[in-house]
Backbone bond lengths (Angstrom), bond angles and torsions (degrees), N, CA, C in turn:
res aa  C-N    CA-C-N  psi(-1)  N-CA   C-N-CA  omega(-1)  CA-C   N-CA-C  phi
1 X - - - 1.442 - - 1.523 108.05 -
2 X 1.318 116.21 135.60 1.455 122.13 179.55 1.513 110.12 -104.27
3 X 1.310 115.15 139.46 1.458 120.00 173.65 1.516 108.09 -91.86
4 X 1.323 115.55 139.61 1.454 120.92 176.64 1.519 107.78 -107.83
5 X 1.310 115.58 127.26 1.452 120.90 178.74 1.516 108.69 -108.03
6 X 1.313 115.37 132.01 1.454 121.17 174.76 1.514 107.94 -110.00
7 X 1.300 116.93 142.96 1.450 121.87 179.96 1.518 109.03 -116.43
8 X 1.321 115.13 136.78 1.455 121.19 -180.00 1.514 107.70 -124.87
9 X 1.330 116.67 133.15 1.450 121.99 177.40 1.527 108.57 -84.11
10 X 1.322 115.85 120.16 1.462 121.87 179.53 1.513 107.70 -113.34
11 X 1.332 115.81 121.26 1.449 121.18 -178.34 1.531 110.72 -90.30
12 X 1.326 116.74 165.91 1.456 121.59 176.56 1.521 109.40 -59.52
13 X 1.327 116.78 133.73 1.465 121.13 -179.23 1.511 113.50 89.75
14 X 1.330 116.84 0.54 1.454 120.58 178.62 1.523 110.16 -108.95
15 X 1.317 115.46 158.42 1.452 121.44 178.29 1.532 107.89 -127.86
16 X 1.314 115.47 148.41 1.461 122.33 179.61 1.527 107.69 -104.47
17 X 1.342 116.89 121.99 1.458 121.51 -175.44 1.525 110.82 -120.21
18 X 1.333 117.55 107.11 1.463 119.76 177.23 1.525 110.83 -75.48
19 X 1.316 116.38 144.12 1.461 122.60 176.03 1.521 106.95 -126.76
20 X 1.331 116.22 99.47 1.455 121.72 -176.90 1.513 113.53 -67.18
21 X 1.343 117.18 -31.82 1.462 120.44 -179.57 1.522 112.05 -64.25
22 X 1.340 116.04 -38.44 1.462 120.25 -178.38 1.521 112.23 -102.78
23 X 1.331 117.07 4.29 1.460 122.98 178.29 1.532 111.77 51.40
24 X 1.334 115.07 50.89 1.459 120.35 179.69 1.522 109.52 -146.88
25 X 1.323 114.98 171.64 1.452 122.35 177.63 1.524 107.57 -129.92
26 X 1.337 116.36 134.55 1.462 121.49 175.38 1.513 108.68 -110.93
27 X 1.315 115.96 133.45 1.459 121.80 177.08 1.518 107.01 -118.60
28 X 1.340 116.29 130.40 1.457 119.29 179.67 1.509 111.53 -164.07
29 X 1.319 114.96 176.46 1.458 121.34 -179.14 1.513 109.05 -69.08
30 X 1.325 116.22 131.12 1.448 121.06 178.48 1.503 111.90 154.55
31 X 1.350 114.26 -175.76 1.455 120.22 178.93 1.533 111.91 -131.45
32 X 1.332 116.93 2.32 1.463 121.62 -178.86 1.520 110.40 -147.00
33 X 1.326 114.02 168.86 1.457 120.49 177.50 1.524 109.24 -120.46
34 X 1.313 115.31 143.21 1.456 121.55 175.97 1.517 107.57 -127.52
35 X 1.312 115.67 100.54 1.463 121.77 -179.33 1.534 111.12 50.74
36 X 1.343 114.82 44.90 1.462 120.79 176.38 1.516 115.15 87.85
37 X 1.333 117.97 3.70 1.467 120.87 -179.98 1.529 109.93 -113.78
38 X 1.338 117.74 130.36 1.469 120.58 178.47 1.534 111.24 -69.87
39 X 1.338 115.79 142.58 1.464 120.75 172.32 1.520 108.61 -158.84
40 X 1.325 115.32 166.80 1.456 121.20 -179.91 1.518 109.48 -107.49
41 X 1.331 117.08 125.97 1.464 121.56 178.93 1.521 112.32 -65.47
42 X 1.338 117.62 -21.87 1.463 120.60 179.03 1.530 111.91 -90.54
43 X 1.321 117.54 2.35 1.458 121.50 -178.95 1.515 112.58 -87.86
44 X 1.335 116.51 -155.31 1.456 121.58 -175.68 1.527 112.88 -103.92
45 X 1.335 116.13 24.90 1.456 120.51 177.31 1.527 110.29 -129.38
46 X 1.344 114.99 153.00 1.458 120.82 172.69 1.524 107.63 -125.01
47 X 1.314 114.89 149.87 1.459 120.81 175.06 1.523 106.77 -97.99
48 X 1.314 115.96 122.01 1.453 119.71 -177.91 1.525 109.17 -145.42
49 X 1.308 116.23 127.22 1.453 120.13 -179.98 1.515 113.00 63.46
50 X 1.327 117.10 24.94 1.464 121.19 177.18 1.515 115.08 85.66
51 X 1.352 118.19 10.00 1.460 119.83 176.47 1.525 110.12 -141.34
52 X 1.325 116.00 160.39 1.455 122.11 -177.59 1.525 110.65 -86.23
53 X 1.337 115.54 141.27 1.463 122.07 -179.68 1.527 108.87 -137.99
54 X 1.324 116.25 156.40 1.452 122.40 174.10 1.528 108.66 -64.26
55 X 1.316 117.55 134.30 1.461 120.20 -176.34 1.530 113.17 -92.59
56 X 1.333 118.63 -0.32 1.458 120.85 -177.08 1.525 110.15 -64.67
57 X 1.342 116.00 113.88 1.467 123.90 -179.40 1.527 113.17 56.48
58 X 1.334 117.05 27.44 1.452 121.13 179.94 1.522 110.18 -133.14
59 X 1.321 115.57 152.75 1.461 122.64 175.88 1.529 108.04 -141.96
60 X 1.307 115.40 165.77 1.456 120.71 178.79 1.530 108.96 -102.96
61 X 1.327 115.50 132.26 1.464 120.58 -179.69 1.526 108.15 -145.25
62 X 1.302 116.43 116.96 1.462 120.29 179.32 1.519 113.84 61.62
63 X 1.328 116.74 31.82 1.466 121.23 178.66 1.513 113.89 81.07
64 X 1.354 117.21 8.75 1.458 121.49 179.58 1.516 109.94 -125.42
65 X 1.328 116.36 147.49 1.452 121.37 177.08 1.522 108.09 -83.43
66 X 1.347 115.75 125.99 1.463 121.00 179.95 1.525 109.00 -129.51
67 X 1.314 116.36 165.52 1.456 122.78 177.97 1.526 110.16 -68.57
68 X 1.328 115.95 149.51 1.460 119.70 175.35 1.529 111.31 -73.29
69 X 1.340 117.65 -7.29 1.464 121.28 174.62 1.525 111.15 -73.95
70 X 1.320 117.58 -17.76 1.457 122.48 179.92 1.525 110.15 -92.59
71 X 1.313 116.29 160.08 1.463 122.42 177.49 1.522 107.52 -105.15
72 X 1.333 115.82 133.00 1.455 120.83 177.71 1.529 108.43 -100.18
73 X 1.316 115.69 115.48 1.465 120.29 174.36 1.522 106.88 -94.70
74 X 1.309 115.80 110.68 1.459 121.69 -174.26 1.518 108.31 120.68
75 X 1.309 115.81 -138.20 1.458 119.53 179.97 1.521 110.83 -141.40
76 X 1.330 115.17 -168.13 1.463 121.25 -176.72 1.521 112.86 -62.64
77 X 1.315 117.50 -28.89 1.466 120.58 -176.87 1.522 112.82 -99.42
78 X 1.334 117.39 -38.81 1.468 122.09 -174.48 1.523 111.14 -123.37
79 X 1.317 117.42 47.61 1.455 120.62 -177.03 1.511 112.88 -113.56
80 X 1.337 114.84 164.19 1.454 123.10 176.25 1.516 108.40 -131.00
81 X 1.343 117.52 134.85 1.449 122.19 -177.98 1.525 110.92 -88.45
82 X 1.356 114.76 139.70 1.458 121.68 178.22 1.517 109.23 -136.32
83 X 1.343 115.70 150.03 1.455 120.64 171.10 1.532 107.92 -81.86
84 X 1.339 117.21 130.54 1.472 118.41 -179.97 1.527 110.72 -71.97
85 X 1.311 116.90 143.06 1.454 122.55 174.27 1.514 108.24 -88.88
86 X 1.305 116.93 129.59 1.453 119.83 -179.01 1.518 109.37 -112.19
87 X 1.317 116.04 157.54 1.453 122.23 177.00 1.511 114.83 77.89
88 X 1.304 118.57 20.05 1.475 120.87 179.42 1.504 109.36 -120.75
């Protein structure tokens, strides 16, 4: 059995994102991968629940996109959203 090696040119500022489900690799501008897609964490998108979303007034909490008006207790994967109590 022969192994086949593929080579991909990755430039500065790009990230290589393997996608095992589709047996492919995506290379693009960014510093992170979201379910096999390159993106930049400092940009205007967030990765939540395995897909990219607009980050304007939104955050990821427990794998769901929620408003930034809510408080996430936990993190992006294991969090729960709550409304903050004010005036106490």
